N, C-alpha and C positions, 0 to 999 in steps of 0.2 A: 514638520513634514508629515503628510498623511499617507497611509497605505491601506488598501482594501484587500483582504484575503477572502477568496471565493471558492467554496467547495460544494459538492453535490449532496452532502449530508452534514448536519450539525455534529453527528457522531464522529465523522472524519476530522473535523476541526478540533474537537475536544481531545480525541485520542492521539492524533498524529501531529497537530500543529499548534496546540496551545503553548508549548514551550517556545516556539518561534514567536508567537504573538506577544508573549510576556517579555521575551528578549527585545523585541522591537519597541515595546513601551519603555523598557529600561534605557534603550538607546535614544529615546526622545521622540519616537514616532507617535503620531496619533493613529490608532489602529481601529479599523472597522472590520468585523467578521460578518460574512453573509452566506446564507445557505437556505435550502428549504426548511420549513418549521420542523421542530422535533424536541424531545425532552432534554437534549444536551445544551440547547440554547440557554436555558436558565442556569445550568452549571457554569457555562462560560461567563455569564453575567455575574454569578456569585464570586468569580475569581477577579472581578473588577474589569473585565473585558467588555467591550461594546459589541453586541451581536444583533443583527437584524434579519428577520425571516424574509424569504422570497417566494413568490407564487410560481414555483418551479416543480414540474413533474419529470422525474428522471426518464421514464419510459415513453413520454409523450412524443408522438409524431404528428400531432395536429398542427398544421401550418399557422392557423390563427393564434393558437395558444402560444406557440413558439415565438411568433412575432411580438405578441404581447409581453412575453418574458424579456425579449431583447429590448423593447422600448422601455420597460420598467427599469432595466439595468442602466440604460442610457440616462433616463431622468434621475436615477439615484446618483450616478457618477457626476452628472452636471450639478446636482445639489451639493454633493460632498467635496467636489473638486480635489481629488487626491493627486499626489504626485505619481503614484504607482498602483497598479492592480496586479495581484498575484493569483492566478487561477490554478486549481488542482483538478486533475482528470481531464479527459479529452473534451467532454461537453462544456465544462467550465472554462477550459482554455479557449474554445471557439467563441462561446457567447461573451465571456469576459473581455476577450481581446477585441472582438467586433464592437462591443459597447464602448470600450475604452477609446477606440479610434474615433467612433462617432462623437464621443463626448470631449475629444481633444485631450485625453489624459496622456502625459508625456511618456510614461514608462510602463511597459507590459512585461511581466514575468509569468511564464507558464511551466508548471511542473507536471509532467505526464508520467505516471507510474505504470508502465506497461502500455500496450496498444489497445487494451479494452476489447469489449465484446465484438464491436464492428469489425475489427481486424483479426481477431483470433477465432471467431466462430465460422463454421462451414455452413450454417443455416442460410436459407435463401434470403431472408430479410437482411442478414448481415452483409451478404455479398452484394445485394442491391444498394445498400446504404454506403458501401465502401467508397466508390468514386465520388459520391456527394461529399462525404466527410473529408476525403482527401483534398478536394478542391477548397472546402471551407478552411481546412487547416493551413493550406498555403496562403490564403487570404489573411487569416487571423494572426498567424505567427510571423508574418513578414514585417519588414520595416526596421529602420535603424534603432528605434526605441524599444525593440523587443529582444528578449532572451528566452531560450528554451532550456529548462533543466531536465535532464534525463538521469535515470538511476543506474543504468548499466551500459557497458560498452556495446553490447549487441544492439540495443535500441539506438544508440548514437549512430552506429553503422547503418541501421535500417532507415532512419530519418534522412541521413545524408544520401543514401542510395536512391531513396524515393523523391529526393529533391523537394522535401516539404519545408525546409528552412535553410537559410544560409549556414554553412558549416561553422563560420566564424561566430555565429550567434548561439551556438550550442554549448552548454556547460554540463559537465558530468559531476553530479553530487550523489553519492551512494546512499539513498534512503532518506527517511525523514528524521532519523536519529533516535537513539534510545538512551535513557539515563542509566548508563552502565553501573554507576555506583549503587543505585537503588537495587538493581538485579543482582549485583555481586553480594548483597547482604542476605540473599535467600538462604533460609535454613532448610536444608534438605532432610527429609524424613525417610527412614527406611521402610520398605514394603513390609506390611504386617503379615503377609501370607507367603512371601518368597516369590511372588509372581513379578515378572518384568512389566513395568507400567509404561505403556507407550501412548503418546499423545499426538493427535492431529488437532490443531487449533487454527481455525480460519473461518471466513464466510463459507457456508456450506453450498458450494457450487461444484458442478461436475468437473469443471476445468481446474479445480484445486486438487484433483486426484482422489476425491472421496471414495469413488467406486473401487479404485485400485487398492486403497487402504483397507477397505472392508474385505475385498477378495484376498488380500495377503493375510489378514487376520483369520479368515476362514481356513486358509491353507495351514496356518500354524496350529490352529485348534484341531484340525484333522490329524496333525502329527503329535497330538497330546502335549503341545508346548504350554508351559505355564505363563500365559500372557494375559494381562489386563489391559484392554484397549479402550482408550478414552477419546471422545469426540467432543470438542468444545467449539461453540459457535452456533449461529442460526442461519436458516436459509435467507437469502436476500431477495425479497419480493420485487425489487426494482431491477433484477437481473434475469434475463431469459434462461440463463444456465443454472438457476437455483435448483437444488435438490428438493423434491417434494417432502414435506414433513411426514407424510404417510410412509414414504420409503424409509426415512430415518427410524420411525417407530417400528417398522417391520424388522429392521436390523437389531433394534433393542430387544424386541420380543424374541428374536432368534437367539439372543444371548451373545451376540458378537461384540457389541460395543456398549459402553456406558455413555449416554449422551448427557452432557452437562448444560447444554444451552449456552446462553451468553454468560460470559465470566468477566466481571470487572477486575477481580483481584488476580491478575496474571502472575504477580510475584508469588502468592500463595500456591497457585495452581502449579507453576513450574517447580516449586519446591517439593511437590508431592509425586513427581514422575521421574522416570529414569532415562527416557529417550524421547526426542522430538522428531516427528515425521512430517514432511510436507511434499507429497508427490505431484506437485503442481505442473501444469502444462506450459506456463510462462508467467513471469512476474516482472514487476519493476525492480524492487528489492524487498523481499518479504520481511516485514518487521517482526513477525513471530519467531522466525529463525534467529534473528539478531538478539531478541530478548532471551531466547533459550540459550544461545551462545554465551551471552553475558552472565548467565547462571552457571555456566560450565557443563551444560548438558551435551551429550553426543547427538549429532544431527544426522538425519537421513533425508535426502531430498533428491530431486531429479536433475539430470544434466541438461538444464535448459536455461535460457536467458534469465537473469535475475537471481536464480537459485545458486548458480555456480559462481556468482559474485561473492556469496557468503561462504560457500563450502568448497574447499580443495580436496579432492577425493583421497582418502587415506591419511590426510594430514590433520584436518580439523572437522572431519565428518565423512560421510559416505555418499557418493552419487550413484544413482541408478537410472536406467533408461526410462524415458517418459512412457507411461501406459503399460509398464511391465510389472504386474503384481507379483510374479514369481521372483523377480530380482529384488523387489521390495521385501518380500518375505525372507529371502536369503540374507539380506542386509540386517534385518532384525535378529535373525538367528545368530548371525556372526557376532553381534554385540552381546547377545544374551550368553553365548558360549565363551566369550573372552572379556570379562569385566575390566581387566587391566587395560586392554586396548580401548575399550569404551571410555574409561577414565582419562586416558591420554588424549583421545580426540576431544573430550569436553574441556580439558585444560587448555589445549591449543585454540579451541573455539573462543574461550573466554579472552585470551590474549588478543586474538584478532578483532573481536568486538570492541575492546577498549581502544585499540590502535586505529581502527578505521571507521567505526560506526557510532561512536559516542555522540550524543546530541550536541555537545558543545562544538565539536568539529563541524557538524552539518550546519548548525546555525551560523557559525562564523563564515563558512563558505557561501551561504545564502546571502548574508549581509554584504559580502564582497560583490555579489552579483547586483544587488540593489545599488551599491556605491558606483558601479560602472555606469548605471543609467541615470542616477540622480545627482551626479556631480554637476556643477554649474556649466561645464563645457558640453554636457550631453542632455541637459534637462529641458531644452526648448521643445515645445509641443510639436508633434507631427501634424500635418494637415488632417482634418477630419475627413473620413471617406463618405 
């Protein structure tokens, strides 16, 4: 049985879905990974996985280029003749599902981690694209051979209310999974200078709350708080909400943050900090919070969809209002002033990560969705559109 996994970057496939791909291979699937070209394709191949690059530009709005991409996908799927196509993110969900229907692929699974730029941005371009994307989603996600995987209960309610997909075809699977055993082995090092080490690790987008994080650190520094603020990640040039690199370097020059850039060794990084912060505006289910939780770090995040799936306020972390840098600064102060409370939050976060977000749980539930669609009773191909 063949499955195609389709993402908008090879980085995403490598970092978030390689464990799923390897599990599928062990379960007897013939797996093909597809994405735009990038350096992680060779890493996937080095693991024994089959990966193929696509002529896809994430920010493209050129109708001819987009039609060419769709036709490329149709020809690829007709050549490969998979039983199932699994798309990740909204663009891949739309294009992958449309191509699968045109190619007569029996089963389509789509995992949408949050609503993406088109639905979360207030920019004019996003508002103009919204009804178009909404219509394409209805077309792409429909049909008896389709399932939609969402990562949090808020998105489930949103998709149901918008009528984008049949409620019976929605499955809730919280995140892409984390190897909690690997992160539980983190060797935590003490601060050499007594400062509280706070980390924000994410793509450097405005809607990740990067500005609020920097503003909170500025407030804490004005109060002579001993804080070492770390920023890990890079701007995403394919996203209109990317923070300009010049702005990040200004913050570094001001002495507010230490910018680490892209970090491959998250285990080592999380072992070198005391608190994880993510003041995001909305998430599917944030992997960095789960990784930090698996390490036993106390978490501070916003009371928004996705983030509150990971953190219950005062139990395994702290929730603050979205866009409120003062509340974020107060939460950091609270953990700095009460190390025992911070330790208790971290211990509870570790237990929750193991019970709910371990990759073995996520992969097993994903395979259950595949089995729904690929059993002999349901594997007959739908008519091509």
